[in-house]
C-alpha positions in Angstrom: -0.2 -0.1 -0.3 2.7 2.5 0.9 4.5 1.9 -2.6 1.1 2.4 -4.5 0.4 5.8 -2.5 3.9 7.0 -3.5 4.0 5.7 -6.7 0.4 7.4 -7.5 0.9 10.6 -5.7 4.6 11.2 -6.4 5.1 9.6 -9.6 1.9 9.5 -11.3 1.3 5.9 -11.6 4.5 4.9 -12.6 6.1 2.1 -10.6 9.1 3.5 -9.5 9.1 2.0 -5.7 8.6 -1.4 -5.6 7.3 -3.2 -2.4 10.1 -5.4 -2.0 12.6 -2.6 -1.9 11.2 -0.7 1.0 12.4 -0.9 4.5 11.2 0.6 7.7 13.2 3.6 9.1 13.3 5.5 12.3 10.4 7.5 13.3 11.6 8.8 16.5 14.0 11.8 16.8 15.3 13.6 19.7 16.5 16.7 20.1 17.7 19.3 22.5 15.7 22.5 22.0 16.7 26.2 22.7 15.8 26.0 26.3 18.3 23.2 26.9 15.3 20.7 27.7 15.3 17.3 25.4 12.2 16.9 23.1 11.0 14.1 20.9 9.4 14.3 17.5 7.5 11.1 16.2 6.7 10.9 12.4 4.0 8.6 11.2 5.7 6.4 8.8 9.1 6.4 7.4 10.6 4.0 4.7 13.9 3.8 2.9 13.9 2.7 -0.9 16.7 0.6 -1.8 18.2 -0.6 -4.8 20.7 -3.6 -4.5 20.7 -3.0 -0.7 21.9 1.0 -1.2 19.3 3.4 0.0 18.4 5.7 -2.7 15.2 7.6 -1.4 13.5 8.0 2.0 10.1 8.7 2.1 8.0 9.8 4.9 3.9 9.4 5.1 2.0 11.8 7.7 -1.5 11.1 8.3 -3.7 14.2 9.2 -7.7 14.0 10.1 -7.5 17.5 11.6 -5.8 20.6 10.2 -2.8 22.0 11.8 -1.5 25.1 11.7 1.7 24.0 12.3 2.3 21.5 9.4 5.2 23.0 7.6 7.2 23.4 10.6 6.5 19.8 12.0 7.4 18.6 8.1 10.4 20.6 8.1 11.4 19.2 11.8 10.7 15.8 10.5 12.7 16.1 7.1 15.6 17.9 9.1 16.0 14.9 11.6 16.2 12.2 8.8 18.6 14.1 6.9 20.7 14.7 10.1 20.4 10.7 10.9 21.8 10.1 7.3 24.7 12.5 7.7 25.2 10.9 11.1 25.2 7.5 9.6 27.6 8.7 6.6 30.1 10.2 9.3 30.1 6.6 11.0 30.3 4.7 7.8 34.0 7.0 7.3 35.3 6.5 10.7 35.0 2.8 10.1 36.4 2.8 6.8 39.2 5.2 8.6 38.5 8.4 6.1 36.9 10.9 8.4 36.3 14.2 6.9 37.6 17.3 8.4 35.5 18.5 11.5 34.0 21.6 9.9 33.2 19.5 6.5 31.7 16.7 8.3 31.3 14.7 4.9 33.4 14.7 1.6 32.5 16.2 -1.4 31.5 13.2 -3.6 29.0 12.1 -0.4 25.6 12.9 -1.2 22.6 12.4 0.9 19.3 10.4 -0.3 16.4 12.7 -1.0 13.9 12.9 1.6 10.1 13.0 0.4 7.5 13.5 3.2 3.6 13.7 2.0 1.1 14.9 4.2 -2.2 13.0 3.8 -5.2 15.3 4.9 -8.1 12.6 5.5 -10.7 15.5 6.5 -13.8 16.2 4.8 -13.2 20.0 4.6 -10.6 21.4 2.5 -7.4 22.3 4.1 -7.4 25.8 5.8 -4.2 25.9 7.4 -0.7 27.2 5.9 1.1 24.9 3.5 4.3 26.9 3.7 6.4 28.1 6.4 5.8 31.8 4.8 2.2 31.3 5.5 2.7 30.6 9.2 5.0 33.8 9.5 4.3 37.8 10.5 6.8 38.2 7.8 7.4 41.6 6.2 7.5 41.7 2.4 11.5 42.8 2.9 12.4 40.1 4.8 11.0 37.3 2.7 13.8 37.0 0.4 16.2 36.2 3.5 13.9 33.5 5.0 13.6 30.2 3.2 10.2 29.0 2.9 9.1 25.2 3.3 6.3 24.1 1.6 4.4 20.8 2.3 3.4 18.5 0.1 0.0 18.1 1.2 -2.4 15.8 -0.6 -6.3 16.3 0.1 -7.4 12.7 0.1 -11.1 13.3 0.0 -10.4 15.7 -3.1 -8.4 13.4 -5.1 -9.7 13.7 -8.9 -11.1 10.4 -10.5 -7.9 10.1 -12.7 -5.8 10.2 -9.8 -7.9 7.6 -7.7 -8.1 5.0 -10.6 -4.2 4.8 -10.6 -4.4 3.3 -7.3 -4.1 -0.6 -7.5 -3.6 -1.4 -3.7 -6.4 -1.7 -1.0 -5.8 2.2 -0.4 -8.7 2.5 -3.4 -11.1 1.0 -0.9 -11.6 4.1 0.9 -13.1 5.7 -1.7 -15.9 3.3 -2.1 -19.2 4.6 -0.9 -18.4 8.4 -1.6 -19.6 8.3 -5.2 -15.9 7.7 -6.2 -15.1 4.1 -7.9 -18.1 2.5 -6.5 
């Protein structure tokens, strides 16, 4: 089901993600907040997409039944944690191989991270009215916009998917559209 959701919503139905290449990733991350206290973030689902045993992409799904006015920051935190975990993993690999990068560089120039794609699946029946970008959450003067990076979320309003998108699903995920006048 996970592969089907990603293939339809990210790759427009192309069979890019294969179920046999997916493995579970860490969904919990611990961080030290600005006040010095430890905090924890819990992502709903994280999967590593591998080919020949090598991680090539990372996908996260966040299931929402209610609108969240802080969703862009939540997703930004989840994605940061996943990238940070990947950096730490690469550094450990370097250490084991006796090729640690300079302290300030952390990784070698040829070391690239896997892209992280997070989809927010909103299952509410009212259209999403919350912010879909970091800028949408901020009281941001126009003259500062170019200095504050925006962070959009990949919001999928499941109840409002078009028939042509719904018809691409091949897994049990399709079943949720029965009884709503879609694919009966």
